[in-house]
C-alpha positions as CSV (number, residue, x, y, z in Angstrom):
1,X,0.0,0.0,0.0
2,X,2.9,2.3,0.8
3,X,4.4,1.6,-2.6
4,X,1.2,2.5,-4.4
5,X,0.9,5.8,-2.5
6,X,4.6,6.6,-3.3
7,X,4.1,5.8,-7.0
8,X,1.0,8.1,-7.1
9,X,2.9,10.9,-5.3
10,X,5.8,10.6,-7.7
11,X,3.4,10.7,-10.7
12,X,1.9,14.0,-9.5
13,X,5.4,15.5,-9.0
14,X,6.4,14.6,-12.6
15,X,3.2,16.2,-14.0
16,X,3.8,19.4,-12.1
17,X,7.4,19.7,-13.2
18,X,6.3,19.2,-16.9
19,X,3.7,21.9,-16.6
20,X,6.2,24.4,-15.1
21,X,8.7,23.6,-17.8
22,X,6.2,24.0,-20.6
23,X,5.0,27.4,-19.2
24,X,8.6,28.6,-18.9
25,X,9.3,27.7,-22.6
26,X,6.1,29.4,-23.7
27,X,7.1,32.6,-21.9
28,X,10.6,32.6,-23.3
29,X,9.2,32.2,-26.9
30,X,6.8,35.0,-26.4
31,X,9.5,37.3,-25.0
32,X,11.8,36.3,-27.9
33,X,9.1,37.1,-30.4
34,X,8.5,40.6,-29.0
35,X,12.2,41.4,-29.1
36,X,12.5,40.4,-32.7
37,X,9.5,42.4,-33.8
38,X,10.8,45.5,-32.1
39,X,14.2,45.0,-33.7
40,X,12.6,44.7,-37.2
41,X,10.6,47.8,-36.7
42,X,13.2,50.0,-35.0
43,X,14.6,53.0,-36.9
44,X,17.2,55.6,-35.8
45,X,15.4,58.6,-34.4
46,X,17.2,61.0,-36.8
47,X,16.5,59.0,-40.0
48,X,14.8,61.4,-42.4
49,X,11.6,60.4,-44.1
50,X,11.5,59.9,-47.9
51,X,11.1,63.1,-49.9
52,X,12.5,65.3,-47.1
53,X,12.4,69.1,-47.7
54,X,15.3,70.8,-49.6
55,X,17.9,72.6,-47.6
56,X,17.0,76.3,-47.1
57,X,19.5,79.1,-47.8
58,X,20.0,81.6,-45.1
59,X,17.6,84.6,-45.2
60,X,18.8,87.9,-46.8
61,X,18.9,89.7,-43.4
62,X,21.4,87.1,-42.1
63,X,23.8,88.1,-45.0
64,X,23.4,91.8,-44.1
65,X,24.0,91.1,-40.4
66,X,27.1,89.1,-41.3
67,X,28.4,91.9,-43.4
68,X,28.1,94.4,-40.5
69,X,29.8,91.8,-38.2
70,X,32.8,91.5,-40.5
71,X,32.9,95.3,-41.0
72,X,32.9,96.1,-37.3
73,X,35.5,93.4,-36.6
74,X,37.9,95.2,-39.0
75,X,37.5,92.3,-41.6
76,X,35.4,94.3,-44.0
77,X,35.2,93.4,-47.7
78,X,35.5,97.1,-48.5
79,X,39.1,98.4,-49.1
80,X,40.4,94.9,-49.7
81,X,43.6,94.5,-51.6
82,X,44.2,90.7,-51.1
83,X,41.0,88.8,-50.4
84,X,38.8,89.0,-53.4
85,X,36.8,86.0,-52.2
86,X,35.6,88.0,-49.2
87,X,34.2,90.7,-51.6
88,X,32.5,88.0,-53.7
89,X,31.0,86.4,-50.6
90,X,28.7,89.4,-50.0
91,X,28.2,91.2,-53.4
92,X,26.9,90.4,-56.9
93,X,29.7,90.5,-59.5
94,X,29.0,94.0,-60.9
95,X,29.1,95.6,-57.5
96,X,32.0,93.3,-56.3
97,X,34.0,94.3,-59.4
98,X,33.6,98.0,-58.7
99,X,34.4,97.6,-55.0
100,X,37.6,95.7,-55.9
101,X,38.5,98.1,-58.6
102,X,38.1,101.1,-56.2
103,X,40.3,99.4,-53.6
104,X,43.0,98.5,-56.0
105,X,43.3,101.6,-58.1
106,X,46.5,103.4,-59.0
107,X,48.7,104.5,-56.1
108,X,47.7,108.0,-55.1
109,X,44.4,107.8,-56.9
110,X,41.4,108.9,-54.7
111,X,38.7,106.2,-54.5
112,X,35.0,106.6,-54.7
113,X,34.5,105.6,-51.1
114,X,35.7,108.3,-48.7
115,X,33.3,107.5,-45.9
116,X,32.0,104.4,-44.0
117,X,29.7,102.8,-46.6
118,X,27.7,100.8,-44.0
119,X,26.9,103.8,-41.7
120,X,27.0,106.6,-44.3
121,X,29.2,108.7,-42.1
122,X,32.8,109.8,-41.6
123,X,32.7,109.3,-37.8
124,X,30.5,106.9,-35.9
125,X,29.0,106.4,-32.5
126,X,26.4,103.7,-33.3
127,X,23.6,102.8,-30.9
128,X,20.2,101.0,-31.2
129,X,21.4,99.0,-34.2
130,X,18.8,96.7,-35.8
131,X,18.7,94.7,-39.0
132,X,15.1,94.3,-40.1
133,X,13.4,91.3,-41.5
134,X,13.8,91.0,-45.3
135,X,11.0,91.6,-47.8
136,X,11.4,88.9,-50.5
137,X,9.8,89.1,-54.0
138,X,10.9,86.1,-56.1
139,X,14.6,86.3,-56.5
140,X,15.0,89.8,-55.1
141,X,14.8,91.1,-51.6
142,X,15.1,94.3,-49.6
143,X,16.6,94.7,-46.1
144,X,16.9,97.8,-43.9
145,X,19.4,98.4,-41.2
146,X,18.3,101.0,-38.6
147,X,20.5,102.7,-36.0
148,X,21.4,106.0,-34.4
149,X,24.7,107.7,-35.0
150,X,25.6,110.5,-32.5
151,X,21.9,110.5,-31.7
152,X,20.7,110.9,-35.3
153,X,18.4,108.2,-36.6
154,X,19.6,106.6,-39.9
155,X,18.5,103.8,-42.2
156,X,20.6,102.0,-44.8
157,X,18.8,100.1,-47.5
158,X,20.1,96.9,-49.1
159,X,18.9,95.7,-52.5
160,X,19.6,91.9,-52.7
161,X,19.5,89.3,-55.4
162,X,19.6,85.5,-55.4
163,X,22.6,84.3,-57.4
164,X,23.6,80.7,-57.8
165,X,21.5,79.5,-54.8
166,X,22.6,82.2,-52.4
167,X,21.7,85.9,-51.6
168,X,24.1,88.7,-52.7
169,X,23.9,92.4,-52.1
170,X,23.4,94.2,-55.5
171,X,23.4,97.8,-54.2
172,X,23.4,99.8,-51.0
173,X,21.1,102.8,-50.9
174,X,21.4,105.9,-48.7
175,X,18.1,107.7,-49.5
176,X,18.5,111.1,-51.0
177,X,22.2,110.7,-51.0
178,X,22.0,108.1,-53.8
179,X,23.5,104.6,-53.8
180,X,26.9,102.9,-53.7
181,X,26.5,101.6,-57.2
182,X,25.8,105.1,-58.6
183,X,28.7,106.6,-56.7
184,X,31.1,104.1,-58.2
185,X,29.8,104.6,-61.8
186,X,29.9,108.4,-61.4
187,X,33.4,108.2,-60.0
188,X,34.9,106.0,-62.7
189,X,33.2,108.0,-65.5
190,X,35.2,111.0,-64.4
191,X,38.6,109.2,-64.5
192,X,40.8,109.7,-67.6
193,X,41.4,106.6,-69.7
194,X,44.8,105.0,-69.0
195,X,47.4,105.0,-71.7
196,X,49.4,102.1,-73.1
197,X,46.5,99.7,-73.3
198,X,45.9,99.8,-69.5
199,X,42.2,100.3,-70.0
200,X,40.9,97.7,-67.6
201,X,40.0,95.4,-70.5
202,X,41.4,92.1,-71.7
203,X,43.5,93.5,-74.5
204,X,47.0,94.5,-75.5
205,X,50.3,92.7,-74.8
206,X,50.8,90.2,-72.0
207,X,53.8,88.3,-70.7
208,X,52.9,84.6,-70.2
209,X,55.8,82.7,-68.6
210,X,58.8,83.0,-70.9
211,X,56.8,84.0,-73.9
212,X,54.3,86.8,-74.7
213,X,51.0,87.3,-76.6
214,X,48.9,90.0,-78.0
215,X,45.1,90.1,-77.2
216,X,42.6,91.7,-79.6
217,X,38.9,91.9,-78.8
218,X,36.9,90.6,-81.8
219,X,33.1,90.9,-81.4
220,X,32.2,88.5,-78.5
221,X,35.6,86.8,-78.5
222,X,39.3,87.6,-77.9
223,X,41.9,86.8,-80.5
224,X,45.2,85.7,-79.1
225,X,48.4,85.9,-81.2
226,X,51.4,84.2,-79.6
227,X,54.9,85.5,-80.1
228,X,56.3,82.0,-80.4
229,X,54.1,80.2,-82.8
230,X,51.9,80.8,-85.8
231,X,48.2,81.5,-86.3
232,X,45.7,82.7,-83.7
233,X,43.7,81.2,-80.8
234,X,40.2,82.4,-79.9
235,X,39.3,82.9,-76.2
236,X,35.8,83.6,-74.7
237,X,34.8,85.2,-71.4
238,X,33.5,82.5,-69.0
239,X,32.8,83.9,-65.5
240,X,34.6,85.9,-62.8
241,X,37.9,87.0,-64.3
242,X,38.3,83.9,-66.5
243,X,38.8,83.6,-70.3
244,X,38.8,80.1,-71.9
245,X,39.9,78.9,-75.3
246,X,37.9,76.8,-77.7
247,X,38.1,73.1,-76.9
248,X,40.7,71.0,-78.8
249,X,41.2,67.3,-78.2
250,X,39.1,67.6,-75.1
251,X,41.4,70.3,-73.6
252,X,41.1,74.0,-73.1
253,X,43.5,76.8,-72.1
254,X,42.5,79.4,-69.6
255,X,43.5,82.9,-68.4
256,X,42.5,83.5,-64.8
257,X,43.2,87.0,-63.6
258,X,43.6,88.2,-60.0
259,X,42.0,91.6,-60.6
260,X,39.2,93.2,-62.6
261,X,41.6,95.2,-64.6
262,X,43.1,92.0,-66.0
263,X,46.7,93.1,-65.1
264,X,48.0,89.9,-63.6
265,X,47.0,86.3,-63.1
266,X,47.7,82.7,-64.2
267,X,47.6,80.9,-67.5
268,X,46.4,77.3,-67.3
269,X,47.5,75.2,-70.3
270,X,45.4,72.3,-71.4
271,X,48.1,69.8,-70.4
272,X,48.1,71.0,-66.8
273,X,51.1,73.3,-66.9
274,X,50.7,76.8,-65.4
275,X,52.4,80.1,-66.1
276,X,52.3,83.6,-64.5
277,X,50.6,86.3,-66.5
278,X,51.2,90.0,-66.3
279,X,50.3,92.9,-68.6
280,X,53.3,94.2,-70.6
281,X,53.6,98.0,-70.6
């Protein structure tokens, strides 16, 4: 009788153990399934959705504020003689060319800018300075900078254009006093033409490395006649201060000048060789 009871007791123990083991395995499987689903559906928090918005260029007023920041920190694009890239950062090419030309004129020549172009004054004591929010119309914008100078309220107006995916200042206006662009044009119109081909155009005689060439404007092109060699080579204006030849065997030659008067620069030959360029008097 004791043996029967013992056998029955052992049987109950085995059934209980099996039940516990089965439940444990079921829970482990369930937990494992949840982890795998979460892993499959997880995405980095910063992953952008498909068709994300295009990058936005900084607003025009940010350009104006940055210009004042550079100017006040004595790193102004005005009066630059070395850093042409700083001038091009803020201004459209027509205005940048005039600013650069005015800064790099002949020694002793009085420039068009004889005042602070961002405050329209000779002396400054600036307070309450504010750059207003831009008014944008298509690819043009207007920004106003307001301040007081020695207690007098003043406003400077910036005409801005979108060029190559960024905003550039096209003119600075001073109300009744006119604009920076007009001051430059009026100033250069009064200067006498320079002699010896130094007219600020790509023409005349140039020294290119150990040889020389003569440049003659022909309609929309520039005819280059080399001192060493025969025939002529036609060049065309590209952008900035660059002139490029017609393509030959997949290669082109380029004149890239350092200044808007085309007095000095570098000649890039199609085979990769480079030569210094200077205007020959």
